[in-house]
C-alpha positions, 0 to 999 in steps of 0.5 A: 500500500504505497499511499499509506506511506506517503509523506503526510500533508499539512492539514489545510485549515478550513476557510472561515471567510464570510460568504461573498454577497450574491446579486439582489433577490438571488441566493442570500445565505443566512437565517433572515434573508429578507432582512439581507435583501432589505440591506442590499436594497439600501446599498443599491436603491436604483436597481432595487426600485427599478426591479421592484416596479417592473415585477409588480407592474407585470403582475398587475398588468397581467391580472387586469389584462386577463380579466379584460381579454375574457370580455367580462367585468370584475365587480369593484367590490370584488376587485378591491377586496383585496386589490391585485396591487395589495401585495405592493405595500406588503413587499415594500415594507419587507424589502425596501428601506423606509426612506423609499416607502414614498416610492412604494405608495406612489407605485401602489396608487398607479397600479391601483388605478390600473387594476380597476381598468376593467371597471371603467365600463360600469356607468356608476363608477364615474359618479363623484361619490363613487370616485371618493369611495374608490379613493378611500378603498385605495387608501385603506388597502394601502394602509392594510398592506403596510400594516400587514408588512409591519406586523410580519416584521414584528413577529419575525424579529421578536419570535423568529429566534426563540425556536431554531426550527423556525426562522424570522422568514418563516414567521413573516411568510406565515403572517403575510399569508394569514393577514392577506386572507383576513384583510380581504374580508375586512376590505369587503366589510369596510367597503359596505360601511363606506358605501353606506356612509357615502349614502350610495343609492341601492342601484349603485351598490348593486352595480358595484357588487355589494348587492350579492353574497360575496363572502365566499368569493372574497375568501377564494380571491384572498386565498389565491392572492395570499398563495401568490404572495407566499410563493413569491416570498418563498422564492426570495428566501430559498435559492435553487441549487444547480440540480433544482434549476434543472428540475424547474426547467423540466416542470415549467413546460408542463404548463404549456401542455395545460394551456393547450388542453384548456384552449382545446377544451379538454379540461373539464374542471381546470381550477381543480385539476391545476390545483391538484397538479400543484399539490402533487408538485409540492409533495414531490419537489423542494419548496423552492422549486414548487414556489417558482413553478407556481410563479413561472408556470401557474400564474402565466397559465392563469393570465392567459386562460382566465382560469383563477382570474375570471369572475364567475359571479352570478346573482344570488349564487355562491361558489361552485363545488369545484371552486370550493374544492380548489380553494380548500386544496389551495389552503392545503397547498400553502400549508404543505409548502410551509411544512416542507419549508420548515423541514428544508430549514431544519435540513439546512440547519443540520447541514450547516452544523455538519459543515461546522463540525467538518471545519472543527475536524480540520482543526482538531485532526478528527476524521470519520470512516466506514469499514465495509467488512464484506468488501474488506475496504475502509472509506475515509472522509477528507479529514481522515485522508489528511490524517493518514495520508491515504486515498478515499478508499483503502483496502482493509488488509493494506491498512492492517499491514501499515500498523505496527505489530503491537497494534494488531493485537487489538484487532480480531478480524474473525470477531470484529465486533470485539473491537470498539476503541484503541490506540493504533500505531502506524509504523514509520517509513522513509516518507512519513513518521510513525503515528498514533491514532485513536480509533472509536468504532461502532457496528451496524447490521444492515439488511442481508446481515451485512456488517458495517463499521462506523467510526472516528479517527483521531491523531493523538501522536502529540498526546502520546509523545507528551504522555511518554515524556511525562511518564519518563519525567515522573519516573526520573522524579521518583528515582531522584526522590528515592535517591535523596531518601537513601542519601539522607538515610545513609548520612544518618547511618554513616554519621551515627558511629563517628558522632557517637565516638566523639560524644563518648570521647568528650565524656571521657575527656571531661572525666580524665582530662587526658588529651594524649589518649583521646586526641588521636581517636577524636581526630580519627572520628572527625576525619571519618565524619568529614569524609562521609559528608564529603562523599555525600556532597560529591554524590549529590552535586558532582560538579562541586568536585575538587578544582582541577590542578594539573602538574608536570610530575612522574606518575609513580610519584602519585602511587608512592604517596598512596602507598605511604598513605594507606600502608598502615590501614592495609597492615591493620587489615592483614594486607600488603600494598606494593607497586609494580614498575613495568618498563612502560611506566611513563617518566613525566606527564601533566597530571591532575594529582588531586583527582587521580589520587582521589580515584585511586584512594577510593579503589584502595580503601575498597580493596582494604575493606571488602576484598578479604585478600592478602595483597594489593598491587598498584601499577601505571603504564602507557597504552598507545591507541587504547581501545577503551578511549577510542584508540587514543593514547592513554595512561592505564592505572590499575589497582589489583587485589587477590581477594574473593572477587566480584559476583556477576550481580555485583559487577553489573551494578558496581558503579551505581550509588548506594550499591554494596556487594552481596559479600560485603561485611563492613559498613559503608555508604556505597558511594566510593566507587560511584564517586570514583567513576564520575570523577574519571568521566570528568577527566575524560577517561573511564573506570572499569573492572577488568573482565575474566579475573580468575581470582580477586578484582582488578580495577582499570583507570584509563586516562588520556595522555597529556604531554608535559608543559614547558613551564613546570608547575602550571595550574589550571582551575575549571 
């Protein structure tokens, strides 16, 4: 699986830039698109007013022409309850800034007069009282339209944020739909009151249409106008995707077929049949497509055929059965579109949450995957692909081959459901470092007993590294704590004996007053205590060791001084201390006398106290290209005894602090050899035990050669 070992790409951060502004009336993104449209209109006033005028002029002209071309008359009582231009002030309040409402009022006035063009043939319309009546009805219609828009805005702004399933736009659309129907009935009632208030004669009232039962017809007209307003607002709020645009192009031509069926008189109940078709569209298509199908298909069909627009009023007769059913189905259609718009908003809301989650995944290195066990494949999302540097589909066997052996123990392919979560380790290769992946997976049995796994993939490499460093630091801290505890324990143990001796000698001096007897013993006890404290100091802080003082002198000079210093102690232990003088002993070298003497002194004391032998031999010689010092020229110092020797266990831990041999019979701190080894390292050399000794123990000190200085007695401190 070559792709599994590609160099991991840097995870690209998701784009958090705000969406670019789209053209006016098309494709705004957000929870309150009508408010966004109003903001855009304020930035582009001329374009907005021109487009607003053209659309409503086409609507009113089309409606009026439809009535005129049918050679019929729309009774003023019907045409003004509500007027075809009623939606102009409603949409003006919702979409235009307040400073442009004067234009909205002027446009409404012109369209109101245009909408009554078919009523000019009514003789009573030219009476002065009737003209006053028409003007008052126009002003009332304008006021009710503005009130409807303001009420819709109020409900949208106040209650549109309380429920995430309902946006301000949804509340605005619902309010406009309901107020349009109610205002139609209110206009009918108010028209009768105005006509009576103007004392219009009964024959004029009848000519205007108020002499008939109009309630059912006004309700029908108001429902249809409210449905058109609802669809226009839905179209503004729901932009179409590319697929939905193609679907709309396939739906609109259907209305051309309906037009042909109508003009050829093949449709028996056109209002009912068209409404049923629209209801089918609403159930099968997205609400944005349904709204545009009504606006660009059903409305032109109605204008060109007269269906839905031609008055079917007859004196003392109500709606026909098909008209009543058509009105009821129109209400069902409006309710259906509203429900589907709510569901569309919920789906969009969920999609936005998923997109945000995907953006968060990009930051958090979290990926999703599906395991198809029958196909033995793993399908990765974009985030998971970036984490593991794999293609979208990876063979399950290839993925397992990329895991380290310690991760395979978590996976039981014979019983995959036994695995739910684990940290898996992707093995390192030439092009990618090793990774630690935290995997969570759950299982689903699909129809046909197909087992599918769904899971999340997290890159926890950095967390694992930090955890490992923390564990190491805690372990070191624990070791240091234990070491300090041992140090204080040893200090107390080692100082107990000399301090007790000094206390006893002080008591004896107080009784006897004889310094000649107690003085040497007191000095020996003090020296022992000081040596113990010095060793503790060097074990805790090796950098506080003695300063380096290098002098030009013969190496044998150091051995002879050590022989003199420890001869008495060796004699008391029944041992002899001798110096071997091989022919390769150097004559004169630059040496750190103090530190070398300190190292060899620790080795000699160790042999005296613990070897149990008879002889201790000291030697020094030159070792050209010493392997112990990477083939450098070296000086080899040795301390050899013929005692009991070291067991393999003792030899392995010889230079560790507080380690004492299994055969040790004399108390000690266990720090002498540890200090000697550290001091040798500081001098650039090494201290070790010679292997394969038949009897006794041989310590070898390898130090690099330093040639004599031209100036004798030069001292260097470091």
